[in-house]
C-alpha positions in Angstrom: 0.0 0.0 0.0 1.4 3.4 -1.0 0.4 7.0 -0.3 -2.3 8.7 -2.4 -1.0 10.1 -5.7 -1.6 13.7 -4.4 1.3 13.6 -1.9 3.8 16.5 -2.1 6.9 15.4 -3.8 9.2 17.7 -1.8 7.8 16.5 1.6 8.3 12.8 0.7 11.8 13.5 -0.9 13.0 15.2 2.3 11.4 12.5 4.5 13.3 9.8 2.6 16.5 11.7 2.9 16.0 12.2 6.7 15.2 8.5 7.1 18.5 7.5 5.5 20.7 9.8 7.6 21.6 7.1 10.1 22.8 4.6 7.5 24.4 7.3 5.4 26.8 7.9 8.3 28.0 4.3 7.9 28.0 4.6 4.1 30.3 7.6 4.4 32.6 5.6 6.6 33.2 2.8 4.2 33.1 5.3 1.3 36.3 6.8 2.9 37.7 3.3 3.3 37.1 2.5 -0.4 38.7 5.8 -1.5 41.8 5.0 0.6 42.0 1.5 -0.8 41.4 2.8 -4.4 44.4 5.1 -4.1 46.5 2.3 -2.8 45.4 0.1 -5.8 46.6 2.8 -8.2 43.3 4.4 -9.2 43.5 8.1 -10.2 41.1 10.7 -8.9 39.3 10.7 -12.2 38.9 6.9 -12.1 37.6 7.1 -8.6 35.0 9.7 -9.6 33.9 7.7 -12.7 33.7 4.4 -10.9 31.7 5.8 -7.9 29.5 7.9 -10.2 28.7 5.3 -12.8 28.8 2.1 -10.8 27.5 3.3 -7.4 27.7 -0.1 -5.8 29.9 -0.4 -2.8 30.2 -4.2 -2.8 31.0 -4.4 -6.5 33.5 -1.6 -6.2 35.3 -3.3 -3.3 35.6 -6.5 -5.3 36.8 -4.6 -8.3 39.7 -3.3 -6.3 40.9 -6.9 -5.7 41.1 -7.3 -9.5 42.6 -3.9 -10.3 46.0 -3.6 -11.7 48.1 -0.4 -12.1 49.0 -1.3 -15.7 46.0 -0.6 -18.0 47.2 -3.2 -20.6 46.9 -5.9 -18.0 43.6 -4.8 -16.5 41.3 -7.9 -16.4 38.2 -6.2 -18.1 36.3 -9.5 -18.5 36.6 -10.7 -14.9 35.8 -7.1 -13.6 32.6 -6.9 -15.6 31.5 -10.4 -14.7 32.2 -9.9 -11.0 30.3 -6.7 -11.0 27.4 -8.3 -12.9 27.2 -11.3 -10.5 27.3 -9.1 -7.4 24.7 -6.6 -8.7 22.2 -9.2 -10.0 20.5 -9.0 -6.7 19.2 -5.6 -7.7 16.9 -7.3 -10.1 15.2 -8.8 -7.1 15.3 -5.6 -5.0 14.0 -3.2 -7.6 11.2 -5.7 -8.6 9.8 -5.3 -5.1 9.5 -1.5 -5.7 7.2 -1.9 -8.7 4.2 -0.6 -6.7 5.9 2.8 -6.4 6.2 3.4 -10.1 3.3 5.5 -11.7 0.9 3.3 -13.7 1.6 3.5 -17.4 4.9 5.2 -16.9 7.1 2.3 -15.7 9.5 2.6 -18.6 9.9 6.4 -18.2 10.5 6.0 -14.4 12.7 2.9 -14.4 15.9 5.0 -14.7 15.3 6.2 -11.2 16.2 2.7 -10.0 19.8 3.8 -10.5 19.6 5.5 -7.1 18.5 2.3 -5.3 21.1 1.0 -2.9 20.7 -1.8 -0.3 20.3 0.8 2.4 17.6 3.1 1.0 15.8 0.0 -0.5 15.5 -1.5 3.0 14.3 1.8 4.5 11.8 2.3 1.8 10.5 -1.3 2.2 10.0 -0.6 5.9 8.1 2.5 5.1 5.9 0.6 2.6 5.1 -2.0 5.3 3.8 0.8 7.5 1.4 1.8 4.7 3.5 4.6 3.3 6.4 4.8 0.8 6.5 6.7 -2.5 8.9 7.1 -5.4 9.8 10.5 -4.0 10.7 8.9 -0.6 12.9 6.4 -2.4 14.6 9.1 -4.5 15.3 11.3 -1.5 17.2 8.6 0.3 18.9 7.5 -2.9 20.1 11.0 -3.9 21.5 11.6 -0.4 23.3 8.2 -0.3 24.7 8.8 -3.8 25.9 12.3 -2.9 27.6 11.1 0.2 29.2 8.1 -1.5 30.6 10.3 -4.2 31.9 12.8 -1.8 33.5 10.4 0.7 35.2 8.2 -1.9 36.8 11.3 -3.4 37.8 12.5 0.1 39.1 9.0 0.9 41.3 9.1 -2.2 42.8 12.4 -1.0 43.4 10.9 2.4 45.0 7.8 1.0 48.5 8.9 1.6 47.8 9.7 5.3 45.8 6.5 6.2 48.1 3.6 5.6 46.0 0.9 7.4 42.2 1.4 7.6 41.8 -1.7 9.8 43.8 0.1 12.4 40.9 2.5 13.0 38.2 -0.1 12.6 37.0 1.4 9.3 37.2 -1.9 7.5 34.1 -3.1 9.6 31.9 -0.2 8.6 30.6 -2.0 5.5 29.6 -5.1 7.5 28.1 -3.0 10.3 25.8 -1.2 8.0 24.1 -4.3 6.7 23.9 -5.9 10.2 22.0 -2.8 11.3 19.6 -3.0 8.3 19.0 -6.7 9.0 18.0 -6.1 12.6 15.8 -3.2 11.5 13.9 -5.6 9.2 13.3 -8.2 11.8 9.6 -9.1 12.2 9.4 -12.5 13.9 11.2 -15.7 14.5 9.9 -16.9 11.1 12.6 -14.6 9.6 15.3 -16.9 11.0 14.7 -19.6 8.4 15.4 -17.7 5.2 18.2 -15.7 6.9 19.9 -18.9 8.1 19.4 -20.7 4.8 20.9 -17.7 3.0 23.9 -17.5 5.3 24.7 -21.2 5.2 24.3 -21.3 1.4 26.6 -18.3 0.9 29.2 -19.8 3.3 29.1 -23.2 1.5 29.2 -21.5 -1.9 32.2 -19.4 -0.9 34.1 -22.5 0.1 33.2 -24.5 -3.0 33.1 -21.9 -5.8 35.7 -19.4 -6.6 34.8 -15.7 -7.1 31.8 -13.9 -5.8 29.0 -16.3 -6.7 28.3 -16.9 -3.0 26.5 -13.5 -2.9 24.1 -14.4 -5.6 23.6 -18.0 -4.5 23.0 -16.9 -0.9 20.4 -14.3 -2.0 18.5 -16.6 -4.3 18.5 -19.7 -2.0 17.5 -17.5 1.0 14.7 -15.9 -1.1 13.4 -19.3 -2.2 13.4 -20.6 1.3 11.4 -17.5 2.4 8.9 -17.9 -0.4 8.4 -21.6 0.4 8.0 -20.9 4.1 5.4 -18.1 3.4 3.5 -20.5 1.1 3.4 -23.2 3.7 2.1 -20.8 6.4 -0.6 -19.6 4.1 -1.7 -23.1 3.2 -1.8 -24.0 6.9 
């Protein structure tokens, strides 16, 4: 259920931005970390701006750094593209859940706004939708704020790269994980959530041990989603 179509865009936009402020603080922290690591991997300031601006996916960008080489001729373009694709395939599932927010008959013209969807503002928007609210403007407000902070902090991190030689020393390397743990706890509804979460976690761990690369992210998400769907179906039948 969403708000009536006569909502004020500005009110919902700012509401979405305000709701995302807590997670944006964490996003800013690991944005700084990524910027520091990017400089250490040999990325120039222009490359940092282009990657953060065009990709806008923290998990994919962190993985890309592991494959990055300082020599352009030896840059593994194929593996880089495939890794980013695998990691970001989850957004097909995430954005599909936001279909009710798109104006009827204008899906194709509004779909480009999904570029601003991140794990953080998606989770917050879903929580708002469960409360009976949630609009495209709300989603966009959180997305634009997150995007702006990500761009700014990755650039700042690149500039600080020469001064911060070991991000783990300051605990910054845990910021990325802490953000998702906080979102997960915020989406807790009942003990029934333990089943899909546990199945997803175990599937991802098993896949990480058996399959090279980042397939464990996609496998964990798909298997966990399937487990949740089956559990919901069984409960409804009962």
